[in-house]
C-alpha positions in Angstrom: 93.0 64.4 -58.5 93.0 64.9 -54.4 90.1 67.8 -54.1 92.6 69.6 -51.9 95.5 69.7 -54.1 93.3 71.1 -57.0 92.2 74.0 -54.6 95.6 74.7 -53.3 96.8 75.0 -56.7 94.3 77.1 -58.0 94.5 79.6 -54.9 98.1 80.0 -54.7 98.3 80.4 -58.5 95.7 83.0 -58.3 97.4 84.8 -55.4 100.7 85.1 -57.3 99.4 86.5 -60.3 97.0 88.7 -58.2 100.1 90.2 -56.3 102.2 90.4 -59.5 99.6 92.3 -61.5 98.9 94.6 -58.3 102.6 95.4 -58.1 102.6 96.1 -62.1 99.8 98.4 -61.7 101.3 100.4 -59.0 104.8 100.6 -60.8 103.6 101.2 -64.3 99.7 102.2 -65.0 98.3 102.3 -68.2 95.7 104.8 -67.1 94.7 107.0 -64.7 91.7 105.5 -62.6 88.7 107.6 -62.1 87.3 106.3 -59.3 90.3 104.4 -57.6 90.7 101.5 -55.4 89.5 102.5 -52.0 85.8 102.5 -53.5 85.9 99.7 -55.8 88.4 96.8 -54.6 86.4 95.7 -51.1 83.3 95.1 -53.4 85.0 93.5 -56.2 87.1 91.1 -53.7 84.2 90.5 -52.0 82.0 89.2 -55.0 84.8 87.2 -55.9 84.7 85.5 -52.2 80.8 84.9 -52.9 81.6 83.3 -55.9 84.0 80.7 -54.7 81.4 80.1 -51.7 78.7 79.6 -54.3 80.5 76.9 -56.5 81.8 75.2 -53.8 78.7 74.9 -51.9 76.1 74.5 -54.7 78.3 72.4 -57.0 81.0 70.9 -54.6 82.6 68.6 -57.2 82.6 71.3 -60.0 84.0 70.3 -63.5 87.1 68.3 -62.4 85.0 66.1 -60.4 83.0 65.3 -63.3 86.0 65.0 -65.8 87.3 62.5 -63.3 83.8 60.4 -63.7 83.6 60.8 -67.3 87.3 59.2 -67.6 86.3 56.3 -65.5 83.1 55.4 -67.1 84.4 56.2 -70.9 81.9 58.8 -71.2 82.4 61.9 -74.0 84.1 62.2 -77.3 87.8 62.2 -76.5 87.5 59.1 -74.0 85.5 57.1 -77.1 88.3 57.9 -79.5 91.0 56.9 -77.4 93.3 59.6 -78.1 96.8 59.8 -76.4 96.5 61.7 -73.2 98.7 64.6 -74.4 96.4 65.5 -77.2 93.4 64.6 -75.9 94.9 67.2 -72.9 95.6 70.0 -75.7 92.3 69.3 -77.6 90.3 69.7 -74.3 91.9 72.9 -73.5 91.2 74.5 -76.8 87.4 73.2 -76.7 86.8 74.4 -73.1 88.4 78.1 -74.3 86.3 78.1 -77.7 83.2 77.4 -75.3 84.2 80.0 -73.2 84.3 82.5 -75.8 81.0 81.5 -77.6 79.3 81.5 -73.8 80.9 85.3 -73.7 79.3 86.0 -76.9 75.6 84.6 -76.0 76.0 86.3 -72.7 76.1 89.9 -74.6 73.4 89.2 -77.3 70.8 87.4 -75.0 69.1 90.0 -72.7 68.3 87.9 -69.5 72.0 86.9 -69.7 73.4 90.2 -70.3 71.5 91.2 -66.9 73.9 88.9 -65.5 76.9 89.6 -67.3 76.4 93.7 -67.1 77.6 93.6 -63.8 80.9 92.9 -65.0 81.0 95.5 -67.4 79.5 98.3 -64.6 82.7 98.7 -63.1 83.7 102.6 -63.9 87.5 101.6 -63.7 89.5 98.2 -65.2 92.2 96.7 -63.4 93.1 93.3 -61.8 90.1 93.3 -59.6 87.9 94.0 -62.4 89.4 90.1 -63.6 87.3 88.6 -60.9 84.2 90.7 -60.6 81.2 88.3 -62.1 77.9 88.0 -60.7 77.6 84.6 -58.7 74.6 83.3 -61.0 76.9 83.8 -64.0 79.7 82.1 -62.2 77.2 79.2 -61.5 75.8 79.1 -65.3 79.4 79.2 -66.7 80.4 76.0 -64.2 77.4 74.0 -65.5 78.5 75.1 -69.4 82.0 73.4 -68.4 80.5 70.5 -66.8 78.1 70.1 -69.9 81.3 70.2 -72.3 83.5 68.1 -70.1 80.5 65.3 -70.2 80.1 65.9 -74.0 83.7 65.7 -75.0 85.3 63.5 -72.4 87.8 66.5 -71.4 90.7 64.7 -69.3 90.9 66.5 -65.7 94.5 67.6 -65.6 93.3 69.9 -68.6 90.1 70.8 -66.8 92.6 72.0 -64.0 95.2 73.7 -66.5 92.4 75.5 -68.2 91.1 76.9 -64.9 94.3 78.0 -63.6 95.5 79.6 -66.9 91.9 81.4 -67.2 91.9 82.7 -63.8 95.6 84.0 -64.5 94.7 85.2 -68.0 91.5 87.3 -66.9 93.7 89.2 -64.0 96.3 89.9 -66.6 94.4 91.2 -69.4 92.1 93.0 -67.1 94.9 94.8 -65.5 95.7 98.4 -65.5 99.3 98.0 -66.8 101.5 99.6 -69.5 102.9 97.3 -72.0 105.1 98.7 -74.7 103.2 98.7 -77.9 105.5 96.7 -80.0 105.3 93.9 -77.7 101.8 94.3 -77.3 101.7 93.8 -80.9 103.6 90.4 -80.6 102.0 88.9 -77.5 98.3 89.7 -78.9 98.7 86.8 -81.3 99.1 84.8 -78.4 97.4 85.6 -75.5 94.9 88.2 -74.9 96.6 91.7 -73.5 95.2 94.5 -71.4 95.1 96.8 -74.6 93.5 94.0 -76.5 91.0 93.3 -73.9 90.2 96.8 -72.4 88.4 97.7 -75.7 85.8 95.3 -74.4 85.2 97.2 -71.3 84.5 100.6 -73.7 81.3 102.3 -73.2 80.4 102.7 -77.0 78.5 99.7 -77.8 80.2 98.5 -81.2 83.6 98.3 -78.9 81.8 96.4 -76.1 80.7 93.9 -78.6 84.0 93.0 -79.5 87.2 91.0 -78.0 85.6 88.4 -76.3 88.5 86.3 -75.6 89.9 85.9 -72.0 92.4 83.7 -72.7 93.4 82.8 -76.6 93.2 85.7 -78.9 92.6 83.4 -82.3 88.8 83.1 -81.6 87.9 86.7 -82.3 89.9 86.9 -85.3 88.5 83.8 -86.6 84.9 84.7 -86.1 85.3 88.6 -87.2 84.8 90.1 -83.5 88.2 91.5 -83.2 88.7 95.4 -82.6 92.6 96.4 -82.3 92.0 99.4 -81.0 89.4 101.8 -79.1 88.3 104.9 -81.2 89.0 107.3 -78.5 92.2 105.9 -77.5 93.1 103.9 -74.4 93.7 107.5 -72.5 90.5 108.5 -74.2 87.8 105.6 -73.7 85.4 105.6 -71.0 85.3 102.6 -69.3 81.9 100.8 -68.2 77.9 100.8 -69.4 75.6 104.2 -69.4 73.2 102.1 -67.2 75.0 102.1 -64.2 77.6 105.5 -63.6 76.8 106.1 -60.0 79.6 105.3 -57.7 77.0 104.0 -55.3 76.4 100.9 -57.5 80.0 99.8 -56.4 78.8 98.5 -53.3 78.4 95.0 -52.9 74.8 95.0 -52.3 73.9 96.8 -55.3 76.2 94.6 -57.5 74.4 91.7 -56.3 70.9 93.6 -57.1 72.2 94.9 -60.6 70.6 92.1 -62.7 67.2 92.3 -61.0 66.7 96.1 -61.6 64.9 97.2 -64.5 66.0 99.8 -67.0 63.6 102.2 -65.6 64.7 101.7 -62.0 68.2 102.1 -62.9 67.4 105.2 -64.9 65.2 106.5 -62.5 68.3 106.0 -59.7 71.0 107.4 -61.8 69.0 110.6 -62.4 68.3 110.8 -58.5 72.1 111.1 -58.4 72.9 112.6 -61.6 75.2 115.3 -60.2 77.6 112.5 -58.6 77.4 110.1 -61.7 80.7 109.4 -63.6 80.4 109.9 -67.4 76.7 111.1 -66.8 76.5 113.4 -69.9 76.8 109.7 -72.1 73.7 109.4 -73.7 71.8 106.2 -72.7 72.1 102.8 -74.5 69.5 100.4 -74.8 70.0 97.1 -72.7 66.7 94.9 -73.4 67.1 95.1 -77.6 68.4 92.3 -79.9 71.9 93.5 -80.1 73.6 93.9 -76.2 76.5 96.1 -75.5 
């Protein structure tokens, strides 16, 4: 596959979904934003640009190039078995989605990995830009995990491209602040992670944050017992974010990039210094270095 075609396809699909979700958020928002877009969007979009540059500069071939190499040299389980192309593609897509689900769980429960991932959860609102807000080191680690999976299983390049496009689209969709009729949400969440389903995952409550890990397919959460249908406080009453970073000053791009490298004590001191300006400052702190992460 031509790398230019791949990049063009991914950018076009992402831009179309982003525009559609943004319009939907303006026309039919699900929740009232506590911080709003003006303070959050520049940094959230800025981190997306940093992520894209990091992947292309450090791992230029990415997973698609590895998939093409594996197919050429018959590496990986699916290439060895010799399944029909459509079946290999379908299984490859499902395997990648299961691996991303498992990766997400691990990033919550391993303290050093949670330090990277918590930047995604530290957003003080949740909307379409939260779906692209990930620390560049986490993005690089995720790409390495996908590359390893592609080599191990011999996942076809077409399946990798389709998965990446769908994953980006569903991440923006299920993080969006859009109102979906409850009856429709109950049906759709059997087939894809909906905004109401994933929003629970961004609750400040630890037991809710450690649930609904799926980004794309919702079945893994149900299968492995991590599914939670609704937040206890309701979608309008739940607090978004984590106790560690409640100061709106943490929404700056430079602060986002340094969050993984700051200790609990440093963050607590920063928060105490800005307590009058913190969002949800009355929330009790939650341990971040414990065995079960939030």
